Predicted model as a PDB file, atoms N, CA, C, CB and O in Angstrom, pLDDT in the B-factor column:
MODEL        1                                                                  
ATOM      1  N   MET A   1      10.340-102.557 -31.875  1.00 69.00           N  
ATOM      2  CA  MET A   1      11.662-103.172 -31.813  1.00 69.00           C  
ATOM      3  C   MET A   1      11.780-104.140 -32.993  1.00 69.00           C  
ATOM      4  CB  MET A   1      11.891-103.912 -30.436  1.00 69.00           C  
ATOM      5  O   MET A   1      10.896-104.963 -33.229  1.00 69.00           O  
ATOM      6  N   ASP A   2      12.858-104.027 -33.706  1.00 89.00           N  
ATOM      7  CA  ASP A   2      13.050-104.908 -34.850  1.00 89.00           C  
ATOM      8  C   ASP A   2      13.669-106.234 -34.415  1.00 89.00           C  
ATOM      9  CB  ASP A   2      13.933-104.229 -35.904  1.00 89.00           C  
ATOM     10  O   ASP A   2      14.044-106.417 -33.256  1.00 89.00           O  
ATOM     11  N   THR A   3      13.764-107.136 -35.356  1.00 91.00           N  
ATOM     12  CA  THR A   3      14.219-108.490 -35.061  1.00 91.00           C  
ATOM     13  C   THR A   3      15.669-108.521 -34.601  1.00 91.00           C  
ATOM     14  CB  THR A   3      14.051-109.369 -36.278  1.00 91.00           C  
ATOM     15  O   THR A   3      15.997-109.245 -33.661  1.00 91.00           O  
ATOM     16  N   SER A   4      16.540-107.756 -35.239  1.00 91.00           N  
ATOM     17  CA  SER A   4      17.959-107.757 -34.872  1.00 91.00           C  
ATOM     18  C   SER A   4      18.160-107.293 -33.436  1.00 91.00           C  
ATOM     19  CB  SER A   4      18.755-106.864 -35.823  1.00 91.00           C  
ATOM     20  O   SER A   4      18.946-107.882 -32.693  1.00 91.00           O  
ATOM     21  N   GLU A   5      17.454-106.242 -33.047  1.00 93.00           N  
ATOM     22  CA  GLU A   5      17.584-105.746 -31.676  1.00 93.00           C  
ATOM     23  C   GLU A   5      17.079-106.773 -30.669  1.00 93.00           C  
ATOM     24  CB  GLU A   5      16.820-104.431 -31.510  1.00 93.00           C  
ATOM     25  O   GLU A   5      17.671-106.943 -29.604  1.00 93.00           O  
ATOM     26  N   ALA A   6      15.994-107.451 -31.001  1.00 93.00           N  
ATOM     27  CA  ALA A   6      15.460-108.476 -30.106  1.00 93.00           C  
ATOM     28  C   ALA A   6      16.441-109.636 -29.956  1.00 93.00           C  
ATOM     29  CB  ALA A   6      14.111-108.990 -30.627  1.00 93.00           C  
ATOM     30  O   ALA A   6      16.614-110.161 -28.856  1.00 93.00           O  
ATOM     31  N   VAL A   7      17.079-110.037 -31.044  1.00 94.00           N  
ATOM     32  CA  VAL A   7      18.052-111.132 -30.993  1.00 94.00           C  
ATOM     33  C   VAL A   7      19.258-110.725 -30.152  1.00 94.00           C  
ATOM     34  CB  VAL A   7      18.503-111.532 -32.421  1.00 94.00           C  
ATOM     35  O   VAL A   7      19.727-111.504 -29.322  1.00 94.00           O  
ATOM     36  N   PHE A   8      19.764-109.508 -30.360  1.00 95.00           N  
ATOM     37  CA  PHE A   8      20.918-109.052 -29.587  1.00 95.00           C  
ATOM     38  C   PHE A   8      20.584-108.908 -28.106  1.00 95.00           C  
ATOM     39  CB  PHE A   8      21.425-107.723 -30.135  1.00 95.00           C  
ATOM     40  O   PHE A   8      21.410-109.240 -27.255  1.00 95.00           O  
ATOM     41  N   ARG A   9      19.391-108.420 -27.786  1.00 96.00           N  
ATOM     42  CA  ARG A   9      18.991-108.297 -26.374  1.00 96.00           C  
ATOM     43  C   ARG A   9      18.864-109.678 -25.718  1.00 96.00           C  
ATOM     44  CB  ARG A   9      17.650-107.529 -26.258  1.00 96.00           C  
ATOM     45  O   ARG A   9      19.291-109.868 -24.579  1.00 96.00           O  
ATOM     46  N   ALA A  10      18.280-110.629 -26.434  1.00 96.00           N  
ATOM     47  CA  ALA A  10      18.141-111.984 -25.886  1.00 96.00           C  
ATOM     48  C   ALA A  10      19.513-112.621 -25.699  1.00 96.00           C  
ATOM     49  CB  ALA A  10      17.264-112.862 -26.811  1.00 96.00           C  
ATOM     50  O   ALA A  10      19.774-113.238 -24.666  1.00 96.00           O  
ATOM     51  N   LEU A  11      20.388-112.479 -26.685  1.00 96.00           N  
ATOM     52  CA  LEU A  11      21.742-113.022 -26.586  1.00 96.00           C  
ATOM     53  C   LEU A  11      22.487-112.408 -25.411  1.00 96.00           C  
ATOM     54  CB  LEU A  11      22.516-112.779 -27.884  1.00 96.00           C  
ATOM     55  O   LEU A  11      23.178-113.110 -24.673  1.00 96.00           O  
ATOM     56  N   LEU A  12      22.348-111.103 -25.239  1.00 97.00           N  
ATOM     57  CA  LEU A  12      23.036-110.415 -24.151  1.00 97.00           C  
ATOM     58  C   LEU A  12      22.515-110.870 -22.788  1.00 97.00           C  
ATOM     59  CB  LEU A  12      22.873-108.901 -24.297  1.00 97.00           C  
ATOM     60  O   LEU A  12      23.303-111.120 -21.876  1.00 97.00           O  
ATOM     61  N   SER A  13      21.208-110.977 -22.648  1.00 97.00           N  
ATOM     62  CA  SER A  13      20.662-111.349 -21.343  1.00 97.00           C  
ATOM     63  C   SER A  13      20.994-112.807 -20.988  1.00 97.00           C  
ATOM     64  CB  SER A  13      19.142-111.137 -21.329  1.00 97.00           C  
ATOM     65  O   SER A  13      21.336-113.098 -19.842  1.00 97.00           O  
ATOM     66  N   ILE A  14      20.897-113.699 -21.938  1.00 97.00           N  
ATOM     67  CA  ILE A  14      21.213-115.107 -21.667  1.00 97.00           C  
ATOM     68  C   ILE A  14      22.694-115.285 -21.353  1.00 97.00           C  
ATOM     69  CB  ILE A  14      20.821-115.986 -22.866  1.00 97.00           C  
ATOM     70  O   ILE A  14      23.052-115.997 -20.415  1.00 97.00           O  
ATOM     71  N   THR A  15      23.543-114.644 -22.128  1.00 97.00           N  
ATOM     72  CA  THR A  15      24.985-114.787 -21.924  1.00 97.00           C  
ATOM     73  C   THR A  15      25.436-114.156 -20.609  1.00 97.00           C  
ATOM     74  CB  THR A  15      25.745-114.159 -23.087  1.00 97.00           C  
ATOM     75  O   THR A  15      26.288-114.714 -19.916  1.00 97.00           O  
ATOM     76  N   LEU A  16      24.873-112.996 -20.258  1.00 97.00           N  
ATOM     77  CA  LEU A  16      25.220-112.380 -18.979  1.00 97.00           C  
ATOM     78  C   LEU A  16      24.793-113.259 -17.804  1.00 97.00           C  
ATOM     79  CB  LEU A  16      24.570-111.000 -18.864  1.00 97.00           C  
ATOM     80  O   LEU A  16      25.521-113.382 -16.818  1.00 97.00           O  
ATOM     81  N   THR A  17      23.624-113.863 -17.912  1.00 97.00           N  
ATOM     82  CA  THR A  17      23.155-114.752 -16.852  1.00 97.00           C  
ATOM     83  C   THR A  17      24.088-115.942 -16.688  1.00 97.00           C  
ATOM     84  CB  THR A  17      21.733-115.235 -17.149  1.00 97.00           C  
ATOM     85  O   THR A  17      24.457-116.291 -15.566  1.00 97.00           O  
ATOM     86  N   LEU A  18      24.470-116.562 -17.789  1.00 96.00           N  
ATOM     87  CA  LEU A  18      25.388-117.705 -17.715  1.00 96.00           C  
ATOM     88  C   LEU A  18      26.763-117.302 -17.189  1.00 96.00           C  
ATOM     89  CB  LEU A  18      25.533-118.350 -19.088  1.00 96.00           C  
ATOM     90  O   LEU A  18      27.389-118.058 -16.447  1.00 96.00           O  
ATOM     91  N   ALA A  19      27.234-116.115 -17.569  1.00 96.00           N  
ATOM     92  CA  ALA A  19      28.538-115.653 -17.097  1.00 96.00           C  
ATOM     93  C   ALA A  19      28.514-115.385 -15.593  1.00 96.00           C  
ATOM     94  CB  ALA A  19      28.961-114.386 -17.852  1.00 96.00           C  
ATOM     95  O   ALA A  19      29.482-115.690 -14.896  1.00 96.00           O  
ATOM     96  N   ILE A  20      27.429-114.823 -15.092  1.00 97.00           N  
ATOM     97  CA  ILE A  20      27.323-114.566 -13.653  1.00 97.00           C  
ATOM     98  C   ILE A  20      27.296-115.882 -12.872  1.00 97.00           C  
ATOM     99  CB  ILE A  20      26.057-113.733 -13.343  1.00 97.00           C  
ATOM    100  O   ILE A  20      27.947-116.008 -11.834  1.00 97.00           O  
ATOM    101  N   ILE A  21      26.550-116.848 -13.370  1.00 96.00           N  
ATOM    102  CA  ILE A  21      26.518-118.165 -12.707  1.00 96.00           C  
ATOM    103  C   ILE A  21      27.906-118.802 -12.723  1.00 96.00           C  
ATOM    104  CB  ILE A  21      25.491-119.105 -13.400  1.00 96.00           C  
ATOM    105  O   ILE A  21      28.341-119.375 -11.725  1.00 96.00           O  
ATOM    106  N   LEU A  22      28.595-118.702 -13.853  1.00 95.00           N  
ATOM    107  CA  LEU A  22      29.933-119.280 -13.961  1.00 95.00           C  
ATOM    108  C   LEU A  22      30.913-118.586 -13.025  1.00 95.00           C  
ATOM    109  CB  LEU A  22      30.435-119.192 -15.402  1.00 95.00           C  
ATOM    110  O   LEU A  22      31.747-119.249 -12.408  1.00 95.00           O  
ATOM    111  N   LEU A  23      30.830-117.270 -12.907  1.00 95.00           N  
ATOM    112  CA  LEU A  23      31.711-116.547 -11.993  1.00 95.00           C  
ATOM    113  C   LEU A  23      31.422-116.899 -10.539  1.00 95.00           C  
ATOM    114  CB  LEU A  23      31.566-115.045 -12.201  1.00 95.00           C  
ATOM    115  O   LEU A  23      32.333-116.905  -9.710  1.00 95.00           O  
ATOM    116  N   ALA A  24      30.162-117.193 -10.223  1.00 96.00           N  
ATOM    117  CA  ALA A  24      29.818-117.580  -8.856  1.00 96.00           C  
ATOM    118  C   ALA A  24      30.385-118.956  -8.496  1.00 96.00           C  
ATOM    119  CB  ALA A  24      28.301-117.580  -8.677  1.00 96.00           C  
ATOM    120  O   ALA A  24      30.564-119.257  -7.316  1.00 96.00           O  
ATOM    121  N   LEU A  25      30.665-119.784  -9.486  1.00 94.00           N  
ATOM    122  CA  LEU A  25      31.196-121.125  -9.223  1.00 94.00           C  
ATOM    123  C   LEU A  25      32.712-121.163  -9.063  1.00 94.00           C  
ATOM    124  CB  LEU A  25      30.796-122.049 -10.333  1.00 94.00           C  
ATOM    125  O   LEU A  25      33.245-122.168  -8.593  1.00 94.00           O  
ATOM    126  N   PHE A  26      33.423-120.100  -9.439  1.00 91.00           N  
ATOM    127  CA  PHE A  26      34.885-120.102  -9.365  1.00 91.00           C  
ATOM    128  C   PHE A  26      35.437-120.377  -7.972  1.00 91.00           C  
ATOM    129  CB  PHE A  26      35.407-118.793  -9.843  1.00 91.00           C  
ATOM    130  O   PHE A  26      36.416-121.115  -7.869  1.00 91.00           O  
ATOM    131  N   PRO A  27      34.878-119.835  -6.894  1.00 92.00           N  
ATOM    132  CA  PRO A  27      35.458-120.132  -5.572  1.00 92.00           C  
ATOM    133  C   PRO A  27      35.368-121.610  -5.176  1.00 92.00           C  
ATOM    134  CB  PRO A  27      34.767-119.298  -4.521  1.00 92.00           C  
ATOM    135  O   PRO A  27      36.103-122.056  -4.295  1.00 92.00           O  
ATOM    136  N   PHE A  28      34.494-122.356  -5.802  1.00 94.00           N  
ATOM    137  CA  PHE A  28      34.307-123.760  -5.448  1.00 94.00           C  
ATOM    138  C   PHE A  28      35.138-124.710  -6.306  1.00 94.00           C  
ATOM    139  CB  PHE A  28      32.853-124.121  -5.566  1.00 94.00           C  
ATOM    140  O   PHE A  28      35.076-125.926  -6.123  1.00 94.00           O  
ATOM    141  N   GLN A  29      35.907-124.171  -7.231  1.00 94.00           N  
ATOM    142  CA  GLN A  29      36.737-125.006  -8.100  1.00 94.00           C  
ATOM    143  C   GLN A  29      38.191-124.949  -7.642  1.00 94.00           C  
ATOM    144  CB  GLN A  29      36.617-124.555  -9.575  1.00 94.00           C  
ATOM    145  O   GLN A  29      38.678-123.916  -7.184  1.00 94.00           O  
ATOM    146  N   GLU A  30      38.865-126.077  -7.778  1.00 94.00           N  
ATOM    147  CA  GLU A  30      40.277-126.135  -7.413  1.00 94.00           C  
ATOM    148  C   GLU A  30      41.119-125.466  -8.503  1.00 94.00           C  
ATOM    149  CB  GLU A  30      40.729-127.605  -7.196  1.00 94.00           C  
ATOM    150  O   GLU A  30      40.930-125.736  -9.688  1.00 94.00           O  
ATOM    151  N   PRO A  31      42.041-124.601  -8.105  1.00 92.00           N  
ATOM    152  CA  PRO A  31      42.923-123.984  -9.106  1.00 92.00           C  
ATOM    153  C   PRO A  31      43.752-125.039  -9.838  1.00 92.00           C  
ATOM    154  CB  PRO A  31      43.855-122.957  -8.440  1.00 92.00           C  
ATOM    155  O   PRO A  31      44.345-125.921  -9.217  1.00 92.00           O  
ATOM    156  N   GLY A  32      43.783-124.935 -11.162  1.00 91.00           N  
ATOM    157  CA  GLY A  32      44.549-125.865 -11.971  1.00 91.00           C  
ATOM    158  C   GLY A  32      43.815-127.124 -12.361  1.00 91.00           C  
ATOM    159  O   GLY A  32      44.368-127.952 -13.084  1.00 91.00           O  
ATOM    160  N   SER A  33      42.589-127.297 -11.907  1.00 94.00           N  
ATOM    161  CA  SER A  33      41.847-128.508 -12.262  1.00 94.00           C  
ATOM    162  C   SER A  33      41.290-128.385 -13.679  1.00 94.00           C  
ATOM    163  CB  SER A  33      40.700-128.765 -11.251  1.00 94.00           C  
ATOM    164  O   SER A  33      41.246-127.300 -14.259  1.00 94.00           O  
ATOM    165  N   GLU A  34      40.867-129.529 -14.216  1.00 95.00           N  
ATOM    166  CA  GLU A  34      40.323-129.536 -15.573  1.00 95.00           C  
ATOM    167  C   GLU A  34      39.033-128.727 -15.661  1.00 95.00           C  
ATOM    168  CB  GLU A  34      40.071-130.972 -16.035  1.00 95.00           C  
ATOM    169  O   GLU A  34      38.783-128.041 -16.653  1.00 95.00           O  
ATOM    170  N   GLY A  35      38.225-128.815 -14.621  1.00 93.00           N  
ATOM    171  CA  GLY A  35      36.972-128.064 -14.608  1.00 93.00           C  
ATOM    172  C   GLY A  35      37.189-126.561 -14.621  1.00 93.00           C  
ATOM    173  O   GLY A  35      36.430-125.818 -15.243  1.00 93.00           O  
ATOM    174  N   ARG A  36      38.233-126.119 -13.928  1.00 95.00           N  
ATOM    175  CA  ARG A  36      38.543-124.685 -13.904  1.00 95.00           C  
ATOM    176  C   ARG A  36      39.008-124.206 -15.274  1.00 95.00           C  
ATOM    177  CB  ARG A  36      39.617-124.384 -12.848  1.00 95.00           C  
ATOM    178  O   ARG A  36      38.667-123.102 -15.699  1.00 95.00           O  
ATOM    179  N   VAL A  37      39.784-125.034 -15.960  1.00 95.00           N  
ATOM    180  CA  VAL A  37      40.250-124.667 -17.307  1.00 95.00           C  
ATOM    181  C   VAL A  37      39.066-124.549 -18.262  1.00 95.00           C  
ATOM    182  CB  VAL A  37      41.265-125.711 -17.842  1.00 95.00           C  
ATOM    183  O   VAL A  37      38.997-123.614 -19.060  1.00 95.00           O  
ATOM    184  N   VAL A  38      38.145-125.486 -18.179  1.00 96.00           N  
ATOM    185  CA  VAL A  38      36.955-125.439 -19.024  1.00 96.00           C  
ATOM    186  C   VAL A  38      36.114-124.208 -18.689  1.00 96.00           C  
ATOM    187  CB  VAL A  38      36.118-126.723 -18.855  1.00 96.00           C  
ATOM    188  O   VAL A  38      35.554-123.576 -19.585  1.00 96.00           O  
ATOM    189  N   SER A  39      36.026-123.870 -17.413  1.00 95.00           N  
ATOM    190  CA  SER A  39      35.273-122.690 -17.004  1.00 95.00           C  
ATOM    191  C   SER A  39      35.905-121.412 -17.544  1.00 95.00           C  
ATOM    192  CB  SER A  39      35.180-122.625 -15.485  1.00 95.00           C  
ATOM    193  O   SER A  39      35.194-120.501 -17.969  1.00 95.00           O  
ATOM    194  N   ILE A  40      37.216-121.338 -17.532  1.00 95.00           N  
ATOM    195  CA  ILE A  40      37.899-120.159 -18.060  1.00 95.00           C  
ATOM    196  C   ILE A  40      37.687-120.039 -19.565  1.00 95.00           C  
ATOM    197  CB  ILE A  40      39.400-120.219 -17.739  1.00 95.00           C  
ATOM    198  O   ILE A  40      37.464-118.941 -20.076  1.00 95.00           O  
ATOM    199  N   LEU A  41      37.755-121.155 -20.273  1.00 97.00           N  
ATOM    200  CA  LEU A  41      37.508-121.129 -21.715  1.00 97.00           C  
ATOM    201  C   LEU A  41      36.069-120.730 -22.023  1.00 97.00           C  
ATOM    202  CB  LEU A  41      37.816-122.495 -22.332  1.00 97.00           C  
ATOM    203  O   LEU A  41      35.823-119.962 -22.952  1.00 97.00           O  
ATOM    204  N   ALA A  42      35.123-121.245 -21.251  1.00 96.00           N  
ATOM    205  CA  ALA A  42      33.715-120.888 -21.445  1.00 96.00           C  
ATOM    206  C   ALA A  42      33.491-119.405 -21.165  1.00 96.00           C  
ATOM    207  CB  ALA A  42      32.810-121.742 -20.536  1.00 96.00           C  
ATOM    208  O   ALA A  42      32.727-118.746 -21.869  1.00 96.00           O  
ATOM    209  N   LEU A  43      34.159-118.882 -20.137  1.00 96.00           N  
ATOM    210  CA  LEU A  43      34.028-117.467 -19.817  1.00 96.00           C  
ATOM    211  C   LEU A  43      34.617-116.589 -20.920  1.00 96.00           C  
ATOM    212  CB  LEU A  43      34.707-117.164 -18.487  1.00 96.00           C  
ATOM    213  O   LEU A  43      34.097-115.508 -21.197  1.00 96.00           O  
ATOM    214  N   ALA A  44      35.691-117.046 -21.543  1.00 97.00           N  
ATOM    215  CA  ALA A  44      36.276-116.297 -22.659  1.00 97.00           C  
ATOM    216  C   ALA A  44      35.306-116.244 -23.844  1.00 97.00           C  
ATOM    217  CB  ALA A  44      37.616-116.936 -23.092  1.00 97.00           C  
ATOM    218  O   ALA A  44      35.141-115.196 -24.468  1.00 97.00           O  
ATOM    219  N   ILE A  45      34.675-117.365 -24.149  1.00 97.00           N  
ATOM    220  CA  ILE A  45      33.703-117.404 -25.244  1.00 97.00           C  
ATOM    221  C   ILE A  45      32.496-116.525 -24.917  1.00 97.00           C  
ATOM    222  CB  ILE A  45      33.251-118.858 -25.517  1.00 97.00           C  
ATOM    223  O   ILE A  45      31.991-115.818 -25.789  1.00 97.00           O  
ATOM    224  N   GLN A  46      32.036-116.564 -23.675  1.00 97.00           N  
ATOM    225  CA  GLN A  46      30.904-115.734 -23.276  1.00 97.00           C  
ATOM    226  C   GLN A  46      31.260-114.252 -23.328  1.00 97.00           C  
ATOM    227  CB  GLN A  46      30.438-116.113 -21.870  1.00 97.00           C  
ATOM    228  O   GLN A  46      30.410-113.426 -23.659  1.00 97.00           O  
ATOM    229  N   SER A  47      32.495-113.908 -23.008  1.00 97.00           N  
ATOM    230  CA  SER A  47      32.929-112.515 -23.080  1.00 97.00           C  
ATOM    231  C   SER A  47      32.872-112.003 -24.522  1.00 97.00           C  
ATOM    232  CB  SER A  47      34.355-112.368 -22.517  1.00 97.00           C  
ATOM    233  O   SER A  47      32.450-110.873 -24.770  1.00 97.00           O  
ATOM    234  N   VAL A  48      33.293-112.831 -25.453  1.00 97.00           N  
ATOM    235  CA  VAL A  48      33.221-112.441 -26.866  1.00 97.00           C  
ATOM    236  C   VAL A  48      31.764-112.264 -27.303  1.00 97.00           C  
ATOM    237  CB  VAL A  48      33.922-113.497 -27.756  1.00 97.00           C  
ATOM    238  O   VAL A  48      31.442-111.329 -28.036  1.00 97.00           O  
ATOM    239  N   MET A  49      30.894-113.157 -26.856  1.00 97.00           N  
ATOM    240  CA  MET A  49      29.474-113.040 -27.205  1.00 97.00           C  
ATOM    241  C   MET A  49      28.867-111.771 -26.613  1.00 97.00           C  
ATOM    242  CB  MET A  49      28.697-114.273 -26.714  1.00 97.00           C  
ATOM    243  O   MET A  49      28.054-111.115 -27.263  1.00 97.00           O  
ATOM    244  N   ILE A  50      29.254-111.421 -25.391  1.00 97.00           N  
ATOM    245  CA  ILE A  50      28.759-110.188 -24.767  1.00 97.00           C  
ATOM    246  C   ILE A  50      29.245-108.969 -25.544  1.00 97.00           C  
ATOM    247  CB  ILE A  50      29.217-110.100 -23.292  1.00 97.00           C  
ATOM    248  O   ILE A  50      28.484-108.027 -25.761  1.00 97.00           O  
ATOM    249  N   LEU A  51      30.495-108.982 -25.958  1.00 97.00           N  
ATOM    250  CA  LEU A  51      31.029-107.864 -26.747  1.00 97.00           C  
ATOM    251  C   LEU A  51      30.312-107.720 -28.086  1.00 97.00           C  
ATOM    252  CB  LEU A  51      32.528-108.054 -26.983  1.00 97.00           C  
ATOM    253  O   LEU A  51      30.007-106.603 -28.506  1.00 97.00           O  
ATOM    254  N   ILE A  52      30.040-108.828 -28.757  1.00 95.00           N  
ATOM    255  CA  ILE A  52      29.347-108.779 -30.046  1.00 95.00           C  
ATOM    256  C   ILE A  52      27.924-108.263 -29.877  1.00 95.00           C  
ATOM    257  CB  ILE A  52      29.329-110.168 -30.702  1.00 95.00           C  
ATOM    258  O   ILE A  52      27.472-107.430 -30.662  1.00 95.00           O  
ATOM    259  N   ALA A  53      27.217-108.746 -28.864  1.00 96.00           N  
ATOM    260  CA  ALA A  53      25.840-108.301 -28.636  1.00 96.00           C  
ATOM    261  C   ALA A  53      25.791-106.829 -28.251  1.00 96.00           C  
ATOM    262  CB  ALA A  53      25.181-109.146 -27.546  1.00 96.00           C  
ATOM    263  O   ALA A  53      24.915-106.093 -28.706  1.00 96.00           O  
ATOM    264  N   THR A  54      26.725-106.401 -27.416  1.00 97.00           N  
ATOM    265  CA  THR A  54      26.766-105.000 -27.013  1.00 97.00           C  
ATOM    266  C   THR A  54      27.097-104.103 -28.201  1.00 97.00           C  
ATOM    267  CB  THR A  54      27.792-104.794 -25.892  1.00 97.00           C  
ATOM    268  O   THR A  54      26.479-103.052 -28.374  1.00 97.00           O  
ATOM    269  N   ALA A  55      28.054-104.502 -29.008  1.00 96.00           N  
ATOM    270  CA  ALA A  55      28.403-103.713 -30.190  1.00 96.00           C  
ATOM    271  C   ALA A  55      27.249-103.675 -31.186  1.00 96.00           C  
ATOM    272  CB  ALA A  55      29.657-104.284 -30.862  1.00 96.00           C  
ATOM    273  O   ALA A  55      26.995-102.639 -31.801  1.00 96.00           O  
ATOM    274  N   GLY A  56      26.552-104.791 -31.347  1.00 95.00           N  
ATOM    275  CA  GLY A  56      25.412-104.819 -32.252  1.00 95.00           C  
ATOM    276  C   GLY A  56      24.307-103.884 -31.809  1.00 95.00           C  
ATOM    277  O   GLY A  56      23.677-103.230 -32.640  1.00 95.00           O  
ATOM    278  N   LEU A  57      24.063-103.811 -30.504  1.00 95.00           N  
ATOM    279  CA  LEU A  57      23.042-102.884 -29.994  1.00 95.00           C  
ATOM    280  C   LEU A  57      23.511-101.436 -30.074  1.00 95.00           C  
ATOM    281  CB  LEU A  57      22.682-103.232 -28.545  1.00 95.00           C  
ATOM    282  O   LEU A  57      22.729-100.551 -30.421  1.00 95.00           O  
ATOM    283  N   TYR A  58      24.755-101.191 -29.763  1.00 96.00           N  
ATOM    284  CA  TYR A  58      25.273 -99.823 -29.750  1.00 96.00           C  
ATOM    285  C   TYR A  58      25.323 -99.217 -31.155  1.00 96.00           C  
ATOM    286  CB  TYR A  58      26.665 -99.799 -29.126  1.00 96.00           C  
ATOM    287  O   TYR A  58      24.925 -98.070 -31.358  1.00 96.00           O  
ATOM    288  N   PHE A  59      25.812 -99.990 -32.112  1.00 95.00           N  
ATOM    289  CA  PHE A  59      25.979 -99.468 -33.464  1.00 95.00           C  
ATOM    290  C   PHE A  59      24.747 -99.663 -34.344  1.00 95.00           C  
ATOM    291  CB  PHE A  59      27.162-100.123 -34.111  1.00 95.00           C  
ATOM    292  O   PHE A  59      24.731 -99.204 -35.487  1.00 95.00           O  
ATOM    293  N   GLY A  60      23.725-100.329 -33.837  1.00 91.00           N  
ATOM    294  CA  GLY A  60      22.497-100.518 -34.600  1.00 91.00           C  
ATOM    295  C   GLY A  60      22.647-101.468 -35.771  1.00 91.00           C  
ATOM    296  O   GLY A  60      21.984-101.306 -36.796  1.00 91.00           O  
ATOM    297  N   TRP A  61      23.503-102.445 -35.628  1.00 91.00           N  
ATOM    298  CA  TRP A  61      23.731-103.427 -36.696  1.00 91.00           C  
ATOM    299  C   TRP A  61      22.464-104.240 -36.897  1.00 91.00           C  
ATOM    300  CB  TRP A  61      24.936-104.360 -36.362  1.00 91.00           C  
ATOM    301  O   TRP A  61      21.844-104.657 -35.919  1.00 91.00           O  
ATOM    302  N   GLU A  62      22.070-104.472 -38.128  1.00 91.00           N  
ATOM    303  CA  GLU A  62      20.829-105.175 -38.438  1.00 91.00           C  
ATOM    304  C   GLU A  62      21.069-106.360 -39.383  1.00 91.00           C  
ATOM    305  CB  GLU A  62      19.821-104.206 -39.058  1.00 91.00           C  
ATOM    306  O   GLU A  62      20.704-106.290 -40.557  1.00 91.00           O  
ATOM    307  N   PRO A  63      21.674-107.440 -38.891  1.00 90.00           N  
ATOM    308  CA  PRO A  63      21.908-108.592 -39.761  1.00 90.00           C  
ATOM    309  C   PRO A  63      20.638-109.394 -40.041  1.00 90.00           C  
ATOM    310  CB  PRO A  63      22.946-109.494 -39.141  1.00 90.00           C  
ATOM    311  O   PRO A  63      20.622-110.194 -40.977  1.00 90.00           O  
ATOM    312  N   PHE A  64      19.583-109.205 -39.263  1.00 87.00           N  
ATOM    313  CA  PHE A  64      18.339-109.949 -39.450  1.00 87.00           C  
ATOM    314  C   PHE A  64      17.233-109.058 -40.022  1.00 87.00           C  
ATOM    315  CB  PHE A  64      17.887-110.558 -38.122  1.00 87.00           C  
ATOM    316  O   PHE A  64      16.051-109.295 -39.775  1.00 87.00           O  
ATOM    317  N   LYS A  65      17.619-108.045 -40.777  1.00 87.00           N  
ATOM    318  CA  LYS A  65      16.649-107.109 -41.336  1.00 87.00           C  
ATOM    319  C   LYS A  65      15.697-107.782 -42.324  1.00 87.00           C  
ATOM    320  CB  LYS A  65      17.371-105.965 -42.020  1.00 87.00           C  
ATOM    321  O   LYS A  65      14.563-107.332 -42.486  1.00 87.00           O  
ATOM    322  N   PHE A  66      16.133-108.830 -42.971  1.00 86.00           N  
ATOM    323  CA  PHE A  66      15.285-109.506 -43.954  1.00 86.00           C  
ATOM    324  C   PHE A  66      14.053-110.137 -43.315  1.00 86.00           C  
ATOM    325  CB  PHE A  66      16.083-110.571 -44.685  1.00 86.00           C  
ATOM    326  O   PHE A  66      13.077-110.404 -44.015  1.00 86.00           O  
ATOM    327  N   PHE A  67      14.071-110.386 -41.984  1.00 84.00           N  
ATOM    328  CA  PHE A  67      12.879-110.895 -41.307  1.00 84.00           C  
ATOM    329  C   PHE A  67      11.818-109.807 -41.134  1.00 84.00           C  
ATOM    330  CB  PHE A  67      13.257-111.475 -39.944  1.00 84.00           C  
ATOM    331  O   PHE A  67      10.631-110.108 -41.011  1.00 84.00           O  
ATOM    332  N   ASP A  68      12.248-108.539 -41.125  1.00 83.00           N  
ATOM    333  CA  ASP A  68      11.325-107.424 -40.921  1.00 83.00           C  
ATOM    334  C   ASP A  68      10.635-106.994 -42.221  1.00 83.00           C  
ATOM    335  CB  ASP A  68      12.068-106.242 -40.320  1.00 83.00           C  
ATOM    336  O   ASP A  68       9.687-106.209 -42.170  1.00 83.00           O  
ATOM    337  N   GLU A  69      11.070-107.471 -43.352  1.00 80.00           N  
ATOM    338  CA  GLU A  69      10.571-106.997 -44.648  1.00 80.00           C  
ATOM    339  C   GLU A  69       9.372-107.795 -45.147  1.00 80.00           C  
ATOM    340  CB  GLU A  69      11.677-107.058 -45.678  1.00 80.00           C  
ATOM    341  O   GLU A  69       9.167-107.872 -46.358  1.00 80.00           O  
ATOM    342  N   THR A  70       8.587-108.380 -44.283  1.00 65.00           N  
ATOM    343  CA  THR A  70       7.427-109.151 -44.741  1.00 65.00           C  
ATOM    344  C   THR A  70       6.190-108.325 -44.829  1.00 65.00           C  
ATOM    345  CB  THR A  70       7.176-110.305 -43.840  1.00 65.00           C  
ATOM    346  O   THR A  70       5.133-108.834 -45.200  1.00 65.00           O  
TER     347      THR A  70                                                      
ENDMDL                                                                          
END                                                                             
């Protein structure tokens, strides 16, 4: 496994874990509260990170290839 794939897998697993925890907290938040707004914004950012990591793994993108050339 090269460095880019390892980075994308780690990013995907960490972000999915945080997103699941955040989704589990939604029933305990009041609709319209400041905390709920922050949670929605955080979930939007995590969704983008999940999409980037998934696309990087699917298409075989290698932005960290220079670490493998030692």
